[in-house]
Backbone bond lengths (Angstrom), bond angles and torsions (degrees), N, CA, C in turn:
res aa  C-N    CA-C-N  psi(-1)  N-CA   C-N-CA  omega(-1)  CA-C   N-CA-C  phi
1 M - - - 1.452 - - 1.523 108.84 -
2 L 1.315 116.79 132.46 1.452 122.16 -179.81 1.518 109.25 -93.48
3 R 1.339 115.70 128.97 1.458 120.90 175.98 1.518 108.79 -133.96
4 T 1.311 115.91 146.13 1.456 120.24 175.56 1.516 108.85 -107.15
5 L 1.327 115.63 151.99 1.460 120.62 -177.87 1.503 111.50 -121.71
6 F 1.266 116.44 146.18 1.450 124.85 164.15 1.520 106.31 -179.35
7 G 1.281 116.60 144.70 1.455 118.16 179.77 1.501 112.97 155.74
8 M 1.324 117.11 -105.18 1.459 123.12 -170.85 1.524 113.43 -81.30
9 G 1.288 117.92 -10.39 1.456 122.25 -176.13 1.511 108.07 129.14
10 P 1.314 117.57 156.65 1.460 120.13 -172.06 1.523 114.08 -61.43
11 K 1.314 117.37 -41.00 1.461 119.09 -178.17 1.524 110.65 -65.49
12 V 1.316 116.99 -46.52 1.468 121.23 179.20 1.526 109.98 -64.08
13 D 1.332 117.13 -44.73 1.462 120.46 -179.14 1.528 111.60 -61.23
14 L 1.326 117.29 -45.18 1.466 120.31 -179.17 1.529 111.43 -70.65
15 K 1.319 118.06 -35.01 1.476 120.15 175.01 1.520 110.34 -63.07
16 E 1.345 115.98 -42.36 1.461 120.51 179.94 1.524 111.19 -61.17
17 L 1.332 116.57 -34.83 1.465 120.91 177.66 1.530 112.60 -81.61
18 K 1.333 115.84 -4.30 1.476 121.95 -178.87 1.525 111.61 57.53
19 A 1.335 115.62 45.09 1.463 121.27 179.78 1.528 109.93 -63.90
20 D 1.330 115.94 137.14 1.470 120.42 178.27 1.529 109.53 -151.49
21 S 1.310 116.70 -166.55 1.467 121.69 -173.09 1.530 113.70 -64.78
22 R 1.306 118.67 -10.41 1.466 120.91 176.53 1.523 112.04 -85.08
23 D 1.344 116.93 -5.71 1.463 121.41 -173.67 1.521 112.63 -106.84
24 T 1.319 114.21 156.02 1.460 121.96 169.93 1.524 107.16 -119.77
25 V 1.319 115.79 128.26 1.459 121.33 179.00 1.524 107.68 -106.98
26 V 1.343 115.81 126.78 1.458 122.23 178.96 1.525 107.78 -110.36
27 G 1.330 115.42 120.33 1.459 120.85 177.43 1.513 109.31 -104.79
28 I 1.336 116.59 129.11 1.465 121.55 -178.47 1.520 109.03 -120.68
29 A 1.335 115.96 123.75 1.464 121.40 177.17 1.520 108.05 -149.55
30 A 1.314 117.14 113.75 1.468 120.30 -177.68 1.521 111.29 -55.29
31 S 1.328 117.06 -41.62 1.463 120.56 -177.79 1.523 112.59 -73.57
32 G 1.324 115.55 -27.56 1.463 119.41 -176.09 1.511 113.80 83.60
33 R 1.334 117.63 9.20 1.461 119.33 -176.95 1.535 114.09 -137.61
34 T 1.316 118.30 17.68 1.457 121.86 -179.48 1.529 110.19 -67.55
35 P 1.342 117.67 118.05 1.469 120.93 -174.91 1.526 114.16 -56.14
36 Y 1.332 118.47 -41.11 1.467 120.45 179.75 1.525 110.77 -59.73
37 V 1.322 116.68 -45.79 1.465 121.18 -177.20 1.532 110.08 -64.90
38 I 1.307 117.25 -44.05 1.476 121.17 179.34 1.523 109.98 -61.40
39 A 1.327 117.03 -47.74 1.464 120.79 -179.60 1.527 111.19 -62.99
40 A 1.326 117.62 -38.42 1.466 121.02 178.55 1.525 110.89 -63.44
41 L 1.335 116.78 -44.10 1.466 120.13 179.44 1.516 111.09 -65.16
42 E 1.328 117.32 -42.44 1.469 121.11 179.33 1.527 111.08 -62.93
43 Y 1.332 116.47 -45.10 1.462 119.27 178.90 1.534 110.56 -64.93
44 A 1.350 116.20 -43.43 1.463 120.26 -179.85 1.530 110.94 -57.07
45 K 1.331 116.58 -43.55 1.467 119.80 177.88 1.526 111.22 -62.63
46 S 1.333 116.52 -37.52 1.475 120.31 -177.48 1.523 112.65 -66.22
47 V 1.344 117.25 -23.00 1.469 120.00 177.58 1.522 111.57 -103.65
48 G 1.343 117.28 12.05 1.452 121.80 172.28 1.509 116.53 92.69
49 C 1.302 118.40 6.09 1.469 120.40 178.45 1.527 110.47 -72.62
50 A 1.315 115.60 148.25 1.461 120.09 167.14 1.525 106.31 -75.52
51 T 1.333 117.44 146.81 1.465 119.61 -176.71 1.527 111.48 -132.59
52 V 1.328 114.82 144.87 1.454 122.68 176.93 1.529 107.18 -131.67
53 G 1.324 116.60 131.53 1.460 121.27 176.20 1.515 109.43 -112.55
54 V 1.334 116.85 128.77 1.463 122.33 179.85 1.526 107.83 -117.01
55 T 1.329 116.33 123.92 1.458 121.11 -177.30 1.519 110.39 -151.91
56 C 1.304 115.86 165.73 1.468 120.70 178.63 1.525 112.09 -98.67
57 N 1.312 118.81 10.09 1.458 121.70 -177.29 1.522 111.72 -128.69
58 R 1.318 115.23 136.33 1.473 120.51 176.59 1.517 110.77 -70.84
59 N 1.319 115.11 153.69 1.466 122.62 175.83 1.526 111.89 51.43
60 S 1.310 115.85 42.85 1.457 121.51 -176.82 1.528 111.15 -86.86
61 A 1.318 115.24 161.57 1.463 120.98 175.73 1.520 110.52 -65.08
62 V 1.332 117.79 -35.78 1.464 121.09 177.25 1.531 109.83 -64.39
63 G 1.336 116.74 -45.68 1.463 120.05 178.24 1.520 111.93 -61.74
64 A 1.340 116.43 -39.73 1.470 120.59 179.86 1.522 111.68 -67.19
65 A 1.325 117.69 -30.18 1.466 121.40 -177.94 1.526 112.47 -80.30
66 A 1.326 117.64 -10.96 1.467 121.67 -174.27 1.520 112.20 -105.59
67 D 1.334 115.17 156.91 1.471 120.61 173.88 1.531 109.49 -68.79
68 I 1.311 116.01 -41.84 1.462 122.04 179.47 1.520 107.76 -122.47
69 A 1.331 116.94 128.24 1.462 121.44 179.12 1.527 109.41 -111.59
70 I 1.323 115.87 126.98 1.458 121.77 173.09 1.525 104.93 -110.83
71 E 1.329 114.96 103.93 1.453 120.37 -173.72 1.530 110.19 -122.07
72 I 1.308 116.29 153.10 1.465 124.24 -178.62 1.525 109.43 62.02
73 L 1.308 115.18 85.90 1.460 120.97 -177.96 1.522 112.75 -95.03
74 G 1.332 118.38 16.90 1.452 122.22 -174.63 1.509 115.27 -46.98
75 D 1.319 117.95 -45.08 1.455 119.52 -177.76 1.520 112.33 -82.26
76 R 1.319 117.70 -2.43 1.455 121.37 179.62 1.533 111.90 -107.01
77 I 1.320 117.24 -5.61 1.454 120.08 177.27 1.519 107.06 -80.75
78 Y 1.307 116.61 125.25 1.460 120.10 -175.34 1.517 112.38 -88.28
79 Y 1.317 117.37 -33.88 1.459 119.73 -171.18 1.524 109.55 -151.18
80 V 1.320 116.70 140.06 1.462 123.01 176.29 1.525 107.54 -122.01
81 H 1.312 115.84 136.18 1.467 122.48 -177.45 1.521 108.42 -118.61
82 L 1.333 117.31 123.27 1.460 121.54 -178.81 1.521 111.79 -112.83
83 K 1.301 115.79 141.49 1.455 123.39 166.55 1.518 106.33 -156.99
84 N 1.315 118.39 178.47 1.453 119.78 -179.91 1.513 109.93 -146.01
85 A 1.328 115.77 156.76 1.460 121.97 -178.31 1.520 109.85 -154.55
86 H 1.300 115.30 157.15 1.461 121.94 168.90 1.524 106.96 -98.77
87 I 1.316 116.70 130.55 1.456 121.44 176.07 1.530 107.73 -83.48
88 V 1.315 116.58 131.14 1.454 121.91 -177.41 1.527 109.14 -95.85
89 R 1.327 115.68 130.26 1.462 120.88 178.12 1.520 108.86 -56.54
90 G 1.318 117.14 133.22 1.455 121.01 -179.12 1.523 113.07 92.30
91 G 1.314 116.45 -1.58 1.463 120.33 177.43 1.515 112.27 114.29
92 G 1.285 115.17 149.12 1.448 121.92 178.38 1.514 113.16 96.16
93 W 1.315 115.34 178.11 1.444 121.52 -177.83 1.519 108.68 -163.84
94 F 1.326 115.98 163.21 1.458 119.93 171.28 1.521 108.50 -139.10
95 L 1.320 115.30 143.08 1.455 121.85 -175.37 1.520 110.63 -73.12
96 T 1.332 115.28 149.89 1.459 120.92 -176.84 1.531 110.25 -149.62
97 H 1.316 115.23 -179.75 1.468 123.60 177.85 1.536 110.42 -58.94
98 M 1.320 116.88 147.11 1.470 122.14 -178.39 1.525 113.75 -51.04
99 G 1.316 118.19 -35.64 1.460 120.84 -175.56 1.511 114.58 -95.30
100 D 1.336 118.51 -1.13 1.460 120.63 -172.23 1.526 115.54 -107.28
101 G 1.287 119.59 -17.29 1.462 121.41 -171.51 1.516 114.43 -84.52
102 D 1.322 114.89 -166.31 1.463 122.35 -178.44 1.525 112.82 -83.60
103 I 1.314 117.75 -11.75 1.468 121.59 177.24 1.524 108.03 -90.50
104 D 1.319 117.48 127.38 1.460 121.57 -179.37 1.535 109.43 -87.73
105 N 1.331 115.93 82.04 1.466 120.02 -178.22 1.520 112.33 -64.61
106 R 1.325 118.69 -29.58 1.463 121.36 175.90 1.542 109.66 -60.49
107 M 1.326 116.42 -48.27 1.473 120.38 179.49 1.524 110.58 -65.16
108 F 1.334 115.95 -39.71 1.460 119.93 179.30 1.527 110.33 -61.44
109 L 1.327 117.39 -45.90 1.463 120.68 178.63 1.528 111.55 -64.83
110 K 1.325 117.33 -37.23 1.468 120.80 176.50 1.529 110.66 -61.94
111 L 1.330 116.78 -43.44 1.466 120.41 178.08 1.523 111.24 -61.94
112 L 1.322 116.53 -42.28 1.468 119.62 177.50 1.524 110.72 -61.55
113 K 1.326 116.78 -44.82 1.463 121.02 179.29 1.525 110.21 -61.00
114 D 1.357 115.90 -47.98 1.462 120.64 -178.06 1.530 112.07 -61.96
115 R 1.316 117.05 -27.94 1.463 121.50 -179.53 1.520 112.47 -89.11
116 G 1.331 116.30 -1.94 1.461 119.35 176.38 1.513 114.81 84.99
117 Y 1.323 118.24 17.88 1.461 120.99 179.46 1.517 110.54 -61.85
118 Q 1.342 116.72 131.79 1.463 122.04 -179.96 1.523 112.15 -126.69
119 G 1.325 117.05 12.20 1.467 120.76 -176.16 1.515 113.59 -86.15
120 K 1.307 114.04 -164.13 1.459 122.16 -176.81 1.524 111.31 -82.48
121 V 1.333 116.18 150.02 1.460 122.50 174.53 1.525 106.67 -128.21
122 G 1.326 115.95 119.81 1.456 121.60 177.68 1.515 110.12 -102.44
123 L 1.323 116.73 146.13 1.457 121.91 178.72 1.519 108.59 -114.78
124 E 1.326 116.11 141.42 1.457 120.68 175.53 1.524 107.94 -118.18
125 A 1.312 116.08 126.20 1.467 121.70 179.86 1.530 108.78 -126.58
126 P 1.335 118.15 66.27 1.468 120.81 -171.30 1.529 115.16 -87.96
127 R 1.327 117.52 19.84 1.468 119.39 -178.63 1.521 110.96 -67.01
128 P 1.334 116.76 150.65 1.467 119.06 177.12 1.522 110.63 -66.70
129 G 1.292 116.19 151.15 1.459 120.23 179.35 1.517 111.04 112.04
130 D 1.302 115.83 -145.78 1.461 122.75 -176.73 1.531 109.97 -78.53
131 R 1.308 116.10 92.44 1.474 121.64 -175.81 1.526 111.84 -61.99
132 D 1.313 117.83 -38.23 1.465 120.40 179.30 1.533 110.54 -63.45
133 Y 1.326 116.29 -41.89 1.470 120.18 178.26 1.533 110.56 -61.48
134 F 1.344 116.50 -48.86 1.460 119.56 -178.41 1.532 111.38 -63.59
135 A 1.318 116.37 -36.78 1.463 119.43 177.50 1.527 110.44 -63.48
136 R 1.327 117.51 -43.25 1.475 120.94 178.54 1.533 111.00 -63.51
137 V 1.340 117.15 -43.42 1.470 121.02 179.75 1.531 110.51 -62.27
138 D 1.343 116.91 -46.46 1.465 120.29 -179.54 1.523 111.61 -65.63
139 L 1.328 116.75 -39.71 1.463 120.03 178.28 1.526 110.59 -63.74
140 A 1.322 117.34 -42.16 1.467 120.56 177.95 1.528 110.44 -62.56
141 Y 1.333 117.47 -40.60 1.468 121.19 178.66 1.534 110.21 -61.71
142 V 1.325 117.01 -49.82 1.469 120.29 -177.88 1.524 110.56 -64.79
143 R 1.309 117.94 -41.22 1.470 119.87 177.06 1.531 110.78 -60.96
144 G 1.332 117.16 -39.24 1.479 120.88 177.05 1.509 111.98 -63.75
145 V 1.338 116.61 -42.33 1.477 120.10 178.21 1.514 110.00 -63.30
146 V 1.334 116.71 -45.84 1.463 121.08 -179.68 1.528 110.42 -59.79
147 K 1.316 116.81 -41.02 1.473 120.85 178.36 1.528 110.45 -66.19
148 D 1.349 117.01 -45.85 1.466 121.04 178.33 1.527 112.72 -58.34
149 L 1.338 115.22 -33.69 1.469 120.36 179.89 1.525 112.20 -80.75
150 G 1.337 117.25 -6.97 1.461 119.99 -177.08 1.517 112.02 71.87
151 W 1.305 115.92 30.69 1.478 121.47 -174.58 1.522 109.05 -117.54
152 E 1.330 115.47 64.09 1.483 119.71 -177.49 1.495 111.05 -104.78
């Protein structure tokens, strides 16, 4: 039976589920360093569970905390979706051009290239106004970044 956890903390959550040696706990954290996931895997091992850590980074804390580590999923990612926004102090955000917001899409694309990603990349340009214009501008920006990275 598949169950997801979140709530009072990993130890409390796993105790509530009565996790034991008959169970396998899978921790998923893209960064490989999410404290909840690491603590859940460590606790799961302490009560005899088999553990699997799934992350996008090699030699991660999540991978180290698990019996089996599945790291660097670059060739298993099917689709990447890009957009950008400015985060507003006090809460909220507004959408903006791919190269202007708080998300570093250039760095994100570089990481994908460095990891060998060969899948699809979708762009979202949902700003108010001339959507076709914004889509063309964002596409030109991403194509320029891809060319600059030598990833054509």
